[in-house]
N, CA, C and O atoms as a DFTB+ gen file, in Angstrom:
548 C
 N C O
     1  1      40.333     169.481     114.791
     2  2      41.314     168.493     114.904
     3  2      42.191     168.504     115.485
     4  3      42.551     169.616     115.873
     5  1      43.010     167.331     115.867
     6  2      44.013     167.295     117.426
     7  2      45.142     167.287     116.329
     8  3      44.886     166.897     115.190
     9  1      46.454     167.744     116.707
    10  2      47.332     166.901     116.030
    11  2      47.323     165.919     115.491
    12  3      47.708     165.739     114.335
    13  1      46.781     164.923     116.406
    14  2      47.152     163.213     116.350
    15  2      46.689     162.802     115.267
    16  3      47.199     162.085     114.406
    17  1      45.245     163.498     115.365
    18  2      44.446     163.148     114.204
    19  2      44.975     163.368     112.843
    20  3      45.059     162.528     111.947
    21  1      45.376     164.810     112.803
    22  2      45.964     164.757     111.651
    23  2      47.364     164.418     111.312
    24  3      47.743     164.667     110.168
    25  1      47.929     164.047     111.897
    26  2      49.432     163.055     111.564
    27  2      48.638     161.750     111.058
    28  3      48.854     161.299     109.934
    29  1      47.847     161.249     111.808
    30  2      47.497     159.869     111.594
    31  2      46.291     159.837     110.463
    32  3      45.771     158.758     110.178
    33  1      45.898     160.988     109.870
    34  2      44.725     160.925     109.065
    35  2      45.930     161.376     107.696
    36  3      45.552     160.918     106.617
    37  1      47.048     162.046     107.628
    38  2      48.173     162.304     106.688
    39  2      48.442     160.797     106.577
    40  3      48.147     160.373     105.460
    41  1      48.871     159.962     107.333
    42  2      49.781     158.744     107.591
    43  2      48.876     157.856     106.583
    44  3      49.348     157.046     105.786
    45  1      47.621     158.115     106.733
    46  2      46.336     157.138     106.101
    47  2      46.221     157.105     104.616
    48  3      46.136     156.225     103.759
    49  1      46.264     158.865     104.659
    50  2      46.262     159.173     103.286
    51  2      47.648     158.678     102.310
    52  3      47.676     158.340     101.127
    53  1      48.763     158.789     103.329
    54  2      49.901     158.246     102.158
    55  2      49.702     157.045     102.000
    56  3      49.795     156.710     100.819
    57  1      49.429     156.117     102.806
    58  2      49.136     154.858     102.968
    59  2      48.036     154.212     101.547
    60  3      48.184     153.190     100.877
    61  1      47.112     155.121     101.483
    62  2      46.465     154.882     100.164
    63  2      46.840     155.321      99.340
    64  3      46.587     154.738      98.285
    65  1      47.416     156.209      99.286
    66  2      48.292     156.941      97.871
    67  2      49.411     155.620      97.350
    68  3      49.532     155.135      96.226
    69  1      49.998     155.345      98.379
    70  2      51.419     154.425      97.933
    71  2      50.723     153.232      97.782
    72  3      51.498     152.375      97.358
    73  1      49.681     152.834      97.932
    74  2      49.229     150.906      97.888
    75  2      48.417     151.411      96.492
    76  3      48.698     150.618      95.594
    77  1      47.708     152.232      96.122
    78  2      47.120     152.242      94.794
    79  2      48.219     152.447      93.849
    80  3      47.924     151.957      92.759
    81  1      49.398     152.999      93.864
    82  2      50.084     153.446      92.784
    83  2      50.914     151.983      92.484
    84  3      51.252     151.589      91.368
    85  1      51.164     151.247      93.859
    86  2      51.969     150.177      93.486
    87  2      51.089     149.111      93.071
    88  3      51.541     148.126      92.487
    89  1      49.915     149.238      93.321
    90  2      48.905     148.329      93.298
    91  2      49.137     148.398      91.232
    92  3      49.439     147.431      90.532
    93  1      48.976     149.275      90.933
    94  2      48.602     149.696      89.353
    95  2      49.892     149.148      88.932
    96  3      49.688     148.453      87.936
    97  1      50.916     149.154      89.195
    98  2      52.459     148.747      88.782
    99  2      52.529     147.349      88.386
   100  3      52.705     146.835      87.281
   101  1      52.312     146.735      89.810
   102  2      51.903     145.550      89.872
   103  2      51.646     144.650      89.361
   104  3      52.236     143.605      89.087
   105  1      49.747     145.437      89.046
   106  2      49.309     143.996      88.063
   107  2      49.181     144.720      86.589
   108  3      48.645     144.155      85.636
   109  1      49.731     146.018      86.526
   110  2      50.504     145.873      84.944
   111  2      51.347     144.770      84.520
   112  3      51.335     144.081      83.500
   113  1      52.225     144.776      85.753
   114  2      53.754     143.825      85.336
   115  2      53.381     142.470      85.201
   116  3      54.006     141.711      84.460
   117  1      52.194     142.041      86.010
   118  2      51.234     140.599      86.024
   119  2      50.820     140.637      84.710
   120  3      51.297     139.845      83.898
   121  1      49.941     141.508      84.377
   122  2      49.175     141.408      82.953
   123  2      50.014     141.214      81.664
   124  3      49.714     140.587      80.648
   125  1      51.545     142.160      82.063
   126  2      52.135     142.130      80.863
   127  2      52.832     140.653      81.061
   128  3      52.600     139.892      80.121
   129  1      53.481     140.220      81.906
   130  2      53.886     138.594      82.051
   131  2      52.890     137.571      81.226
   132  3      53.124     136.677      80.413
   133  1      51.559     138.148      81.846
   134  2      50.275     137.115      81.314
   135  2      50.443     137.047      79.747
   136  3      50.501     135.969      79.155
   137  1      50.517     138.259      79.122
   138  2      49.979     138.226      77.833
   139  2      50.960     138.472      76.770
   140  3      50.814     138.679      75.565
   141  1      52.399     138.366      77.814
   142  2      53.942     138.142      76.972
   143  2      54.434     139.179      76.132
   144  3      55.011     139.028      75.055
   145  1      54.078     140.558      76.883
   146  2      54.523     141.587      76.436
   147  2      56.112     142.387      76.868
   148  3      56.848     143.284      76.457
   149  1      56.025     141.375      77.970
   150  2      57.455     141.517      78.608
   151  2      58.112     140.615      79.188
   152  3      57.504     140.020      80.078
   153  1      59.492     140.215      78.915
   154  2      60.148     139.425      79.071
   155  2      60.518     139.263      80.467
   156  3      61.151     140.126      81.075
   157  1      60.205     138.372      80.888
   158  2      60.791     137.816      82.518
   159  2      61.756     136.315      82.140
   160  3      61.890     135.732      81.064
   161  1      62.412     135.961      83.707
   162  2      62.730     134.553      83.263
   163  2      61.604     133.781      83.224
   164  3      60.489     134.081      83.650
   165  1      62.036     132.526      82.562
   166  2      61.303     131.372      82.221
   167  2      61.142     130.293      83.582
   168  3      60.457     129.301      83.333
   169  1      61.670     130.380      84.908
   170  2      61.567     129.759      85.772
   171  2      60.379     130.422      86.535
   172  3      60.260     129.823      87.604
   173  1      59.646     131.208      86.446
   174  2      58.640     131.823      87.570
   175  2      57.244     131.017      87.682
   176  3      56.540     130.670      86.734
   177  1      57.067     130.854      88.701
   178  2      55.795     130.165      88.994
   179  2      54.763     131.492      89.128
   180  3      54.811     132.510      89.819
   181  1      53.780     130.969      88.101
   182  2      52.782     131.911      88.619
   183  2      51.837     132.183      89.676
   184  3      51.155     133.207      89.714
   185  1      51.791     130.934      90.836
   186  2      50.983     130.920      91.749
   187  2      51.577     132.128      92.906
   188  3      50.937     133.004      93.488
   189  1      52.936     131.815      92.970
   190  2      54.262     132.302      93.752
   191  2      53.860     134.115      93.690
   192  3      53.417     134.921      94.508
   193  1      54.380     134.189      91.977
   194  2      53.964     135.797      91.575
   195  2      52.720     136.314      92.009
   196  3      52.721     137.436      92.515
   197  1      51.568     135.633      91.888
   198  2      50.570     136.114      91.942
   199  2      49.933     136.661      93.558
   200  3      49.162     137.554      93.912
   201  1      50.820     135.462      94.346
   202  2      50.618     135.974      95.929
   203  2      51.298     137.337      96.215
   204  3      50.867     138.100      97.079
   205  1      52.223     137.565      95.560
   206  2      53.165     139.072      95.799
   207  2      52.199     139.960      95.318
   208  3      52.435     141.158      95.475
   209  1      50.891     139.542      94.621
   210  2      50.408     140.975      94.199
   211  2      49.179     140.929      95.395
   212  3      48.027     141.245      95.095
   213  1      49.459     140.606      96.440
   214  2      48.517     140.776      97.834
   215  2      49.392     141.886      98.542
   216  3      48.698     142.488      99.361
   217  1      50.812     142.395      98.489
   218  2      50.929     142.770      98.942
   219  2      50.498     144.451      98.824
   220  3      49.954     145.053      99.749
   221  1      50.786     144.955      97.756
   222  2      49.997     146.027      97.726
   223  2      48.650     146.454      97.566
   224  3      48.244     147.617      97.558
   225  1      48.066     145.518      97.453
   226  2      46.469     145.716      97.506
   227  2      46.376     145.489      99.186
   228  3      45.408     146.060      99.689
   229  1      47.104     144.859      99.974
   230  2      46.970     145.176     101.315
   231  2      47.121     146.269     101.858
   232  3      46.314     146.704     102.679
   233  1      48.508     147.084     101.375
   234  2      48.841     148.383     101.332
   235  2      47.902     149.254     101.284
   236  3      47.933     150.206     102.064
   237  1      46.651     149.076     100.157
   238  2      46.002     150.243     100.068
   239  2      44.811     150.076     100.737
   240  3      44.157     151.087     100.995
   241  1      44.418     149.026     101.057
   242  2      43.035     148.338     102.147
   243  2      43.102     148.537     103.307
   244  3      42.081     148.743     103.964
   245  1      44.769     148.523     104.048
   246  2      44.855     148.913     105.112
   247  2      44.932     150.343     105.595
   248  3      44.585     150.723     106.713
   249  1      45.523     151.238     104.434
   250  2      45.411     152.345     104.109
   251  2      44.120     152.960     104.292
   252  3      44.081     153.788     105.203
   253  1      42.757     152.702     103.471
   254  2      41.710     153.316     103.504
   255  2      41.215     152.963     104.669
   256  3      40.595     153.786     105.342
   257  1      41.443     151.469     105.160
   258  2      41.030     151.774     106.857
   259  2      41.349     152.432     108.043
   260  3      40.648     152.627     109.036
   261  1      42.644     152.785     107.775
   262  2      43.244     153.417     108.324
   263  2      42.874     154.789     108.501
   264  3      42.813     155.463     109.529
   265  1      42.642     155.071     107.329
   266  2      42.177     156.666     107.329
   267  2      40.803     157.234     107.520
   268  3      40.556     158.435     107.629
   269  1      39.879     156.195     107.554
   270  2      38.603     156.339     107.642
   271  2      38.155     156.052     108.980
   272  3      37.220     156.663     109.498
   273  1      38.901     154.993     109.639
   274  2      38.669     154.680     111.317
   275  2      39.950     155.042     111.887
   276  3      40.564     154.334     112.684
   277  1      40.318     156.124     111.470
   278  2      41.563     156.805     112.880
   279  2      40.959     157.599     113.687
   280  3      41.844     158.137     114.352
   281  1      39.746     158.056     114.069
   282  2      39.168     158.651     114.965
   283  2      38.054     158.008     115.256
   284  3      37.170     158.718     115.735
   285  1      37.779     156.717     115.097
   286  2      36.612     155.741     115.438
   287  2      36.740     155.008     116.088
   288  3      37.430     154.021     115.830
   289  1      35.980     155.233     117.467
   290  2      36.459     153.986     118.406
   291  2      37.932     153.368     118.402
   292  3      38.188     152.278     117.892
   293  1      38.706     154.045     118.920
   294  2      40.017     153.683     118.421
   295  2      40.634     152.456     119.492
   296  3      41.556     151.673     119.263
   297  1      39.820     152.575     120.690
   298  2      40.446     151.487     121.634
   299  2      40.277     150.027     120.903
   300  3      41.263     149.295     120.824
   301  1      39.130     149.654     120.421
   302  2      39.005     148.652     119.678
   303  2      40.348     148.130     118.662
   304  3      40.857     147.027     118.863
   305  1      40.744     148.855     117.794
   306  2      41.509     148.788     116.679
   307  2      42.669     149.154     116.871
   308  3      43.255     149.368     115.810
   309  1      43.326     149.339     117.855
   310  2      44.717     149.664     118.519
   311  2      45.515     148.791     118.293
   312  3      46.593     149.102     117.787
   313  1      45.186     147.279     118.636
   314  2      46.408     146.085     118.476
   315  2      46.424     145.869     116.903
   316  3      47.516     145.650     116.377
   317  1      45.224     145.920     116.083
   318  2      45.190     145.585     114.781
   319  2      45.687     146.948     113.908
   320  3      46.164     146.660     112.810
   321  1      45.648     148.307     114.219
   322  2      46.615     149.241     113.754
   323  2      47.877     149.200     114.257
   324  3      48.476     150.194     113.847
   325  1      48.638     148.455     115.020
   326  2      50.105     148.468     115.493
   327  2      50.631     146.965     114.742
   328  3      51.569     146.892     113.949
   329  1      49.766     145.793     115.215
   330  2      50.368     144.914     114.098
   331  2      50.375     144.888     112.682
   332  3      51.223     144.303     112.008
   333  1      49.377     145.556     112.228
   334  2      49.299     145.875     110.859
   335  2      50.992     146.847     109.919
   336  3      51.608     146.588     108.885
   337  1      51.142     147.957     110.992
   338  2      52.418     148.528     110.986
   339  2      53.734     147.787     111.324
   340  3      54.814     148.218     110.920
   341  1      53.644     146.843     111.954
   342  2      54.894     145.866     112.337
   343  2      54.945     145.135     111.299
   344  3      56.073     144.958     110.839
   345  1      53.787     144.487     110.603
   346  2      53.770     143.788     109.046
   347  2      54.479     144.239     108.600
   348  3      55.636     143.830     108.500
   349  1      53.979     145.370     108.118
   350  2      54.618     146.257     107.138
   351  2      56.207     146.771     106.938
   352  3      56.958     147.055     106.005
   353  1      56.248     146.700     108.646
   354  2      58.131     146.834     108.331
   355  2      58.430     145.511     108.023
   356  3      59.037     145.474     106.952
   357  1      58.206     144.052     108.666
   358  2      58.368     142.804     108.586
   359  2      58.796     143.169     106.786
   360  3      59.839     143.572     106.271
   361  1      57.626     142.851     106.287
   362  2      57.675     143.223     104.685
   363  2      58.367     143.685     103.949
   364  3      58.567     143.107     102.881
   365  1      58.975     144.865     104.236
   366  2      59.879     146.153     103.466
   367  2      61.418     145.267     103.979
   368  3      62.238     144.950     103.117
   369  1      61.581     145.036     105.030
   370  2      62.827     144.278     105.427
   371  2      63.132     143.113     104.909
   372  3      64.311     142.761     104.961
   373  1      62.096     142.208     104.261
   374  2      62.133     141.054     103.962
   375  2      62.509     141.290     101.970
   376  3      63.264     140.694     101.202
   377  1      61.501     142.490     101.781
   378  2      62.022     143.017     100.298
   379  2      63.446     142.798     100.084
   380  3      64.093     141.938      99.487
   381  1      63.804     144.088     100.912
   382  2      65.611     144.072     100.938
   383  2      66.094     143.117     100.586
   384  3      66.608     143.038      99.470
   385  1      66.049     141.651     101.843
   386  2      67.015     141.222     102.051
   387  2      66.655     139.965     101.081
   388  3      67.653     139.286     100.839
   389  1      65.231     139.415     100.355
   390  2      65.473     138.629      99.186
   391  2      65.240     139.209      98.659
   392  3      64.017     139.103      98.569
   393  1      65.737     140.347      97.767
   394  2      65.541     141.115      96.510
   395  2      66.407     140.629      95.709
   396  3      65.911     140.511      94.589
   397  1      67.599     140.250      95.765
   398  2      68.871     139.924      94.936
   399  2      69.093     138.139      95.052
   400  3      70.000     137.726      94.329
   401  1      68.488     137.263      95.735
   402  2      69.062     136.410      96.729
   403  2      67.571     135.188      95.932
   404  3      66.439     135.570      95.635
   405  1      68.032     134.004      95.812
   406  2      66.938     133.266      95.439
   407  2      67.010     131.928      96.553
   408  3      67.589     130.847      96.444
   409  1      66.313     132.396      97.467
   410  2      66.322     131.457      98.755
   411  2      64.791     130.948      98.602
   412  3      63.787     131.630      98.808
   413  1      64.848     129.409      98.139
   414  2      63.390     129.108      98.367
   415  2      62.309     129.631      97.358
   416  3      61.108     129.396      97.491
   417  1      62.968     130.516      96.126
   418  2      62.507     131.427      95.666
   419  2      61.186     131.889      96.117
   420  3      60.076     131.552      95.704
   421  1      61.574     132.888      97.227
   422  2      61.194     133.860      97.902
   423  2      60.994     135.205      96.619
   424  3      60.075     135.920      96.218
   425  1      62.090     135.054      96.392
   426  2      62.145     136.356      95.582
   427  2      60.952     136.291      94.262
   428  3      60.544     137.341      93.766
   429  1      60.600     135.311      93.912
   430  2      59.825     135.171      93.113
   431  2      58.407     135.944      93.454
   432  3      57.661     136.363      92.569
   433  1      58.161     136.064      94.781
   434  2      56.947     136.822      95.284
   435  2      57.274     138.274      94.724
   436  3      56.369     139.019      94.347
   437  1      58.516     138.611      94.692
   438  2      58.247     140.123      94.899
   439  2      58.960     140.700      93.264
   440  3      59.738     141.628      93.042
   441  1      58.328     139.737      92.349
   442  2      59.098     139.799      90.961
   443  2      58.147     141.361      90.305
   444  3      58.645     142.208      89.565
   445  1      57.347     141.364      90.606
   446  2      56.453     142.347      89.914
   447  2      56.287     143.787      90.587
   448  3      55.807     144.801      90.081
   449  1      56.940     143.557      92.168
   450  2      56.368     144.640      92.923
   451  2      57.841     145.397      92.478
   452  3      58.675     144.605      92.038
   453  1      58.194     146.603      92.530
   454  2      59.309     147.051      92.422
   455  2      60.144     147.523      93.798
   456  3      59.558     147.854      94.829
   457  1      61.380     147.507      93.679
   458  2      62.447     147.595      95.005
   459  2      61.901     148.559      95.579
   460  3      61.709     148.445      96.790
   461  1      61.480     149.813      94.884
   462  2      61.461     150.979      95.840
   463  2      60.194     150.886      97.126
   464  3      60.263     151.590      98.133
   465  1      59.039     149.874      96.872
   466  2      58.230     149.861      97.977
   467  2      58.402     149.750      99.083
   468  3      57.738     150.057     100.073
   469  1      59.920     149.002      98.842
   470  2      60.696     148.312     100.394
   471  2      61.102     149.926     101.010
   472  3      61.061     149.976     102.239
   473  1      61.331     150.709     100.591
   474  2      62.101     151.951     100.428
   475  2      61.524     152.873     101.130
   476  3      62.051     153.761     101.801
   477  1      60.035     152.558     100.900
   478  2      59.009     153.367     101.117
   479  2      58.542     152.938     102.036
   480  3      58.424     153.889     102.808
   481  1      58.059     151.795     102.630
   482  2      57.247     151.124     103.677
   483  2      58.221     151.293     104.996
   484  3      57.802     151.883     105.992
   485  1      59.377     150.808     104.944
   486  2      60.106     151.025     106.030
   487  2      60.162     152.393     106.923
   488  3      60.190     152.346     108.153
   489  1      60.175     153.588     106.203
   490  2      59.920     154.578     106.792
   491  2      58.367     155.005     107.206
   492  3      58.092     155.639     108.225
   493  1      57.474     154.575     106.295
   494  2      56.291     154.886     106.929
   495  2      55.862     153.874     107.956
   496  3      55.541     154.338     109.050
   497  1      55.794     152.397     107.769
   498  2      55.943     151.915     108.891
   499  2      56.125     152.258     109.859
   500  3      55.195     152.165     110.660
   501  1      57.651     152.944     110.393
   502  2      58.095     153.460     111.459
   503  2      57.748     154.597     112.011
   504  3      58.111     154.970     113.127
   505  1      56.711     155.463     110.917
   506  2      56.133     156.792     111.257
   507  2      54.838     156.439     111.744
   508  3      54.148     157.179     112.445
   509  1      54.477     155.140     111.309
   510  2      53.176     154.321     112.194
   511  2      53.183     154.066     113.476
   512  3      52.469     154.339     114.441
   513  1      54.307     153.385     113.244
   514  2      54.568     152.593     114.741
   515  2      54.775     153.844     115.701
   516  3      54.116     153.929     116.737
   517  1      55.712     154.824     115.335
   518  2      55.956     155.410     116.510
   519  2      54.394     156.142     116.341
   520  3      53.675     155.569     117.160
   521  1      53.826     156.881     115.815
   522  2      52.382     157.611     115.640
   523  2      51.271     156.451     116.771
   524  3      50.323     156.923     117.398
   525  1      51.610     155.079     116.825
   526  2      50.856     154.450     117.575
   527  2      51.107     154.569     119.245
   528  3      50.262     154.834     120.101
   529  1      52.769     154.241     119.451
   530  2      53.369     154.856     120.661
   531  2      53.165     155.834     121.754
   532  3      52.911     155.943     122.954
   533  1      53.427     156.504     120.627
   534  2      53.195     158.400     120.951
   535  2      52.133     159.081     121.084
   536  3      52.055     160.120     121.741
   537  1      51.219     158.544     120.464
   538  2      49.666     158.917     120.721
   539  2      48.680     157.732     121.278
   540  3      47.466     157.931     121.260
   541  1      49.292     156.308     121.848
   542  2      48.775     155.695     122.544
   543  2      47.506     155.047     121.446
   544  3      46.302     155.056     121.701
   545  1      48.044     154.593     120.397
   546  2      46.818     154.167     119.997
   547  2      46.427     152.356     120.016
   548  3      45.319     151.960     119.656
């Protein structure tokens, strides 16, 4: 294997591990909210909160896809990988900006996702964007 494949495989493995661990913690917090075992603010919208559970699942599914399809027909999935990394960067920045502000209740989406996900997503997505540009994925 060449160095670029090892770099991208390692990046895909990191995405899988991070996505899986944050999915477990976010669903644990979600079920704690549903079964009333943990105290949360009263003005939470359950539909808005459950839409925030999609973010860690997207990271996990994208990591699995990226890990297995890194060296398979890369010309067709090039744009998808690059756009997904840009989307992860935007999600990480949005989580930081709206973590403490109540602007149109956007912070409710990130209620069950720990803020450390944004600090992990930004360097990880920058590494992916760098890999896509450098290795011409």
